[in-house]
C-alpha positions in Angstrom: -23.2 52.8 -18.8 -20.2 50.8 -17.5 -19.6 47.5 -18.9 -16.8 45.1 -18.8 -15.5 43.3 -21.8 -13.5 40.5 -22.2 -10.2 42.3 -22.2 -10.9 44.9 -19.5 -12.5 45.3 -15.7 -14.2 48.2 -14.2 -11.8 49.3 -11.1 -13.7 52.3 -9.8 -14.2 56.2 -10.4 -10.5 57.7 -11.1 -11.0 60.9 -9.0 -10.0 63.0 -12.1 -12.3 64.9 -14.5 -12.6 64.7 -18.1 -10.7 67.4 -20.0 -13.4 67.6 -22.6 -16.7 67.8 -20.7 -15.5 67.8 -17.1 -17.4 64.5 -16.1 -16.1 62.2 -13.7 -13.6 59.4 -15.3 -13.9 55.9 -14.5 -10.9 53.8 -14.0 -10.2 50.6 -16.0 -7.6 48.1 -16.4 -6.8 44.8 -18.1 -8.5 41.6 -17.1 -5.0 39.7 -18.0 -1.7 40.4 -19.7 -1.4 38.8 -22.9 1.8 38.0 -24.9 0.9 40.8 -27.3 0.7 43.3 -24.5 3.9 42.3 -22.9 6.1 42.3 -25.9 5.1 46.2 -26.7 7.8 48.6 -25.5 5.1 49.7 -22.8 1.7 49.6 -22.1 -0.7 51.1 -19.5 -1.8 49.0 -16.7 -4.7 51.3 -16.0 -6.8 54.2 -18.0 -9.3 56.4 -17.4 -12.4 56.8 -19.9 -15.4 59.2 -19.7 -18.7 57.8 -19.8 -20.3 60.8 -21.4 -18.0 61.7 -24.3 -15.9 58.7 -24.7 -12.3 60.2 -23.9 -9.8 57.7 -22.9 -7.3 59.4 -20.6 -3.8 57.5 -20.0 -1.8 58.2 -16.9 2.1 58.2 -16.8 2.0 56.8 -13.3 0.4 53.7 -14.8 2.9 53.5 -17.6 4.8 49.8 -17.6 8.0 49.6 -19.6 8.6 46.2 -21.0 10.5 43.7 -18.5 8.9 45.5 -15.9 6.1 44.4 -13.5 3.0 46.9 -12.8 3.1 48.4 -9.4 0.7 46.6 -7.0 -2.1 48.6 -5.1 -1.2 49.4 -1.5 2.5 48.3 -1.9 5.5 50.3 -0.2 6.7 51.4 -3.6 3.2 52.3 -4.9 2.8 54.7 -1.6 6.2 56.3 -2.1 5.8 57.2 -5.6 2.0 58.3 -5.5 
């Protein structure tokens, strides 16, 4: 069951499979960027979660380092990188 919390929002199905149970991963992102999140050396703007076994998968392409801004979906840079 997909449910949003006060800290994350459901973005869709990632298209990747869970490495543990081979089910589709659901893609989540942060509802808002907090000071705590921005003060860390890096954070992941999006991540995959398996609804079947609960595995969480972080993707390097969504890693955002301190001082950088996350790549917006559909931007020119995003199209070049992915």
